N, C-alpha and C positions, 0 to 999 in steps of 0.2 A: 463378484465385482464390487468395487468400492467407488465412491464418488467424492470428489473434492470440488467445493464451490468457492470460486474467487469472487469476492464482493468488494468493489471499490466504494469507499464511503460516499454518502450523499453530499450534496452541495454544502460547502462551508462558507462562512462569512467572507473569507478572503477570496474564495472562488468567485463569489458574487461581486466583490470589489476589484477583481482582476489583479490580485497581488500574488507575488511569489510567496509560497507558504513554507514548504520544506518541513523542518522540525518545529516550527512555531505551532503552539498548541491552540488551535482555533475551533470555536463552536460550530456546529451545524446550523444552517438556516432552517426556517420552517419548511422550505422546499426540500432541503436535505433530509429532514426528519420524515417527510412524506415519502421520499424516495426509499428510505430504509424500510419504512412500513410496507410499501409495495413489494419490496424484495422478499420480506417475510411472508407476505400473502402469496407470492408466486411460488415459494418453496412449499407452502402448505398445499396449494392447489395441485402442484405436481407430485405431492407425496414424497418429496425428497427432504427429509427432516434430519438436520445435523445431530450427531451424538457427541461431537467434540468441536471446540471453537478455538481459533488462533487469531490474535489481533496484535497490532503494534501497541505502543504505550502512549499514543496520542488520542485525545478524547474524541475526535471526530470519527476515528475508526472504531473505538470502543463503543461509543453511543450508537453507531450504525449497527454494530453486532447486536447490542442489547435490544434495540427497537425491532430489528428483524426477527430475533429469536422470540421476543415477546409475542409477536404476531402469529407465530406457529407453536406457541406454548413450549419452548425449549430453553427457557432461561436457566433451567436447572442443570444443564450439561456442563462438563468440565471446560474451563476456559484458561488458555495460556496467553499471557501478554509478553511480548518480546520486542526489545528495541530494534532488533535486526529487521523487523518488518516495517519500521518507520519509513516515511516518504524519503525520497532523495533529499539530501541537504543542499540547499541552494546558496550556501555561503553568504556573501555580502549582498546578494540580491534579495534575501528574505525580508519581506515587508514592503518592498518596492512595487509600485504599479508597473505592470508589464508594458503597457502602451507608452508610458512616460520613459521607461528604461530604454525602449526601442528608439524613441526620439533622441535620447541623449547619446547612446552608444552606436546606433545604427541598427536597422532591422536585421541585416544579415548576421552581424555579430551576436545579437540576442538570439536569433534563430539557432546559431551554432551552439550557444550555451545551453539552450533548451532541448534541442533535438539530436545533437550528435551523440555518439556512443561513448567517446573517451575524452572529450574536451571539458575541462573544469570551468565553472563560473568563477567570478572573482572571489578570492578567499576572505573569510573573516580573520580577525586577529584575536589572540586569546584575551586581550583586554576589552574586546567588544562586549557590550551587555547581552548580545544575542548568542555568545559563545555557549555551547551546550554544557561546558564544565560548570557554568553558573546555575544549572538546573539540578535540584536534588535527585531527580529520577535517574540521573546519569552518574551519581556520586561513586558508584562502584567501578566505573570504567576507567581505564588508564588513559593517559594523555594520547597515546598512539591510537586508541580506539575512538577518540572524540574528533569528528571531522571538522575541518575549517571550510570545506566544500566537498561535493562529490560529483563525479560524472555518473552517467548511467552504468558504466562498467563497474565503478566502485560500489554502487548500490546493489547490483546483482551479486557481486562477490560476497557482501555481508548477508544478503538474503539466503544465499546458498548454505550458510552456517545454520540458519533456522530450519531450512528444508531438510538437511541431512541429520541434524542433531535433535530436533524437536518435532517437526511435522511428520516425517516418515515413521519414527518410533511411535508417535501418538496414534497414527492411523493403523498400526498393526492390530490393535484390539477394537477398532471402531470401523464403521462402514461408511459414514458420511461426515466429512470434515468441512467446516465453514472457516474460510480465511478472510477476515474483514480487514482490509488494509488500504493501500494507496496506489495511485496510478503506476508509479515507477517500481515500487516493490512487487506489485502484482505482475507487472511486465517481466520482472526477473523470474518469478515462478513460472509464468507461461513459457518463457524462453527455455527454462530447464526441462519442463515437462514435454514440450513439443520439439525440443532439440533445434531451435531456431538459430540462425546465424546473427552476427552483430548487425548486418545490413537489414535482415528481416525484422528484428525486434524494434528497430528505430521507427518503423511504420505502423506498429501495432498500437491501436487506440482502444482503451477500455472505458466504456461509458459508466457514469456514476449510477449506483443503485440497481444495476442489472446483474442478477446472479449468473455467473459463467460456470457451467458445470463441466467437469472433466470426469468421464468414466474411465477407471484405471483397473488393471489387473492386480494380482497379489504382489507383483514386483514393481508396482507403481508406473507401469507403462500405459500410455494413453490409448484407449480403445476408440473413443470418440469424444467430441466436445460440442457444446451448444449453449446458447443463452436461453434462460427461462423468460 
C-alpha cells in the first residue's frame, strides 16, 4: 500500500486580505507558517513520513512543504517543482479584493467566476504587468501554455499532466508522497483519484494546512482517504 498526502498551503497574505491570488507569488502569513508546522507534526505523530515531495513553483506552496518536512525531519527527500500544480489562474481578478469585486460586478456573477466548473473569469491581456509571460519562471513555456485566465476545468486539465507524467512515475519507487499545492490544483487531483463528477468537485473544499491522506494500491486506486 502507498499513501499520497495532499496538503493545501497555509494562509497567505492575500488570503488574509481577501484577495484573488492565482499565480501571484505571495508569502505565507505567520498563521500560514504555523499551519504548515502543524501539518508536519501531524504526519510525524501518525508515522506517515514522505519519501518524495511535489509542489507548484509558487513560494507559498514551496514554503509550506519545507516547513512541514522540517517538522518531521524529511527535508532531505527528493522534491519536484512543477508549474502544472500552480493555483488556478484568476485572470484580471488577480490582486482584487473579493468583497469589492462582488460589489462591483454582483455577487452572483463573482460566485459563478469562483465556483463554476467551466466559466472563465475576466481575461488578462498580454500587455498586462500580471501576464505570466513577464515572469522568468515561465520563460520556457509557449504562448499557448500561458493562461490569460482559467476555469476549474482548465486547471484540472493541466494538473492531469503532472499526475500522469510526474507524480505516478515518482510514486513507483516510493511509498509516501507529499503534494503541497493549492486549493484548486489539489481539487483536480482529488477529482482524478476519487473519480468525481464536475458537479461533485465543485462542492469539495480543502482546508489549509490539514494533511489529506489517500491510501492507494499499486495501480493508484484509492482504498480509503482521511484527514490527519
